[in-house]
C-alpha positions in Angstrom: -90.3 -41.1 78.5 -90.1 -42.4 82.1 -88.8 -45.9 82.9 -91.4 -48.3 83.8 -92.0 -49.3 87.4 -90.6 -52.7 86.7 -87.3 -51.2 85.4 -86.9 -49.0 88.5 -87.5 -52.1 90.7 -84.8 -54.0 88.9 -82.3 -51.2 89.2 -83.0 -51.0 93.0 -82.5 -54.8 93.2 -79.2 -54.7 91.4 -78.0 -51.8 93.6 -78.8 -53.9 96.7 -76.9 -56.8 95.3 -73.9 -54.6 94.6 -73.9 -53.2 98.1 -74.2 -56.7 99.6 -71.4 -58.0 97.4 -69.1 -55.1 98.5 -69.9 -55.7 102.1 -69.2 -59.4 101.9 -65.9 -58.7 100.1 -64.9 -56.3 102.8 -65.7 -58.8 105.6 -63.8 -61.5 103.7 -60.7 -59.2 103.3 -60.8 -58.4 107.0 -60.8 -62.1 107.9 -57.9 -62.8 105.6 -55.9 -59.9 107.0 -56.5 -61.0 110.5 -55.5 -64.6 109.8 -52.4 -63.3 108.1 -51.5 -61.1 111.0 -52.0 -64.0 113.5 -49.8 -66.3 111.3 -47.1 -63.7 111.2 -47.2 -63.3 115.0 -47.0 -67.0 115.5 -43.9 -67.1 113.3 -42.4 -64.3 115.4 -43.1 -66.3 118.6 -41.3 -69.3 117.1 -38.3 -67.0 116.2 -38.4 -65.6 119.8 -38.2 -69.1 121.2 -35.3 -70.0 118.9 -33.3 -66.8 119.6 -34.1 -67.2 123.3 -32.6 -70.7 123.2 -29.5 -69.3 121.6 -29.1 -66.8 124.4 -29.8 -69.4 127.1 -27.2 -71.7 125.7 -24.6 -68.9 125.4 -25.2 -67.7 128.9 -24.8 -71.3 130.2 -21.7 -71.8 128.1 -20.1 -68.5 129.4 -20.9 -69.6 133.0 -19.4 -73.0 132.6 -16.3 -71.8 130.7 -13.1 -71.6 132.7 -12.0 -68.2 133.8 -8.7 -66.8 135.2 -10.2 -66.5 138.6 -11.4 -70.0 138.5 -14.9 -69.2 139.7 -18.0 -69.5 137.5 -19.5 -66.2 136.7 -22.3 -64.8 134.5 -21.5 -62.3 131.7 -21.6 -58.6 132.8 -22.7 -57.6 129.3 -24.3 -59.3 126.3 -21.3 -58.3 124.2 -19.1 -60.6 126.5 -21.0 -63.5 124.9 -19.5 -62.5 121.6 -15.9 -62.2 122.7 -15.0 -63.9 126.0 -11.3 -63.1 126.7 -11.3 -64.1 130.4 -8.5 -66.7 129.9 -6.6 -64.8 127.3 -7.9 -67.0 124.5 -10.9 -65.7 122.5 -14.0 -67.8 122.9 -17.4 -67.1 121.2 -20.5 -68.2 123.0 -22.9 -66.4 120.7 -22.5 -65.4 117.0 -24.2 -62.1 117.3 -26.7 -60.1 119.4 -29.9 -61.2 117.7 -32.8 -58.7 117.5 -35.9 -59.4 119.5 -38.4 -60.7 116.9 -41.3 -59.2 118.8 -39.9 -55.6 118.8 -37.5 -55.8 115.9 -34.8 -54.1 118.0 -31.5 -55.6 119.3 -32.5 -54.4 122.8 -33.4 -57.0 125.4 -34.5 -57.0 129.0 -31.8 -58.4 131.2 -32.2 -60.3 134.5 -29.1 -59.7 136.6 -27.8 -61.3 139.7 -24.7 -59.8 141.4 -24.0 -57.8 138.2 -24.1 -60.7 135.9 -26.7 -61.5 133.2 -28.5 -64.7 134.1 -31.4 -64.4 131.6 -32.8 -62.2 128.8 -36.4 -61.4 127.9 -38.3 -59.6 125.2 -39.3 -56.0 125.9 -42.7 -56.5 124.3 -45.8 -56.1 126.5 -48.1 -57.9 124.1 -49.9 -61.0 125.3 -48.6 -64.3 123.8 -50.7 -66.3 121.5 -49.0 -69.6 122.5 -50.3 -71.0 125.7 -49.2 -74.7 125.5 -46.8 -76.9 123.6 -43.7 -75.8 125.5 -41.0 -78.2 126.7 -41.4 -80.1 130.0 -41.0 -77.9 133.0 -41.7 -74.7 131.1 -45.1 -74.0 132.8 -44.0 -70.4 133.5 -44.1 -69.5 129.8 -47.5 -71.1 129.4 -48.9 -68.9 132.1 -47.3 -65.6 130.9 -49.3 -62.5 130.4 -46.7 -60.9 128.1 -43.6 -61.8 126.2 -41.6 -60.0 128.9 -42.3 -63.0 131.2 -40.6 -65.4 128.7 -37.2 -65.7 130.4 -34.3 -67.3 128.6 -31.5 -68.3 130.9 -29.9 -71.5 132.2 -32.6 -71.9 134.8 -35.5 -70.5 132.8 
């Protein structure tokens, strides 16, 4: 016995509803994943700003610390921020070489002047999400095209 025309129409209608439901669930899941990825990236940006501030303060502290030669100088290596023995007494300007939150590696871009490190930056080429809300005078970060342009040093 064949199903009635009305029964076949109801089966087709249920099939369309199932397809529509699956499509809506897929779209909703995609939106949730995108929002989660954006929130995670914003958190990494906040970490980058915090770690960058640690490096900035350490470089400035190293520069201002007295040395045997008496002249102010920037550190030749990041490791010198961990153990500054220029005066014979151990001084620590930084607790550890923090990893770059954007790349996950403890490798940083270095800005050097006369062999000394004056600033560090991320090695990530991704475009920042954050475009405003920086501290006063930090207009350079707001206009950055990538995290590489976020410099962390006494003057930046």
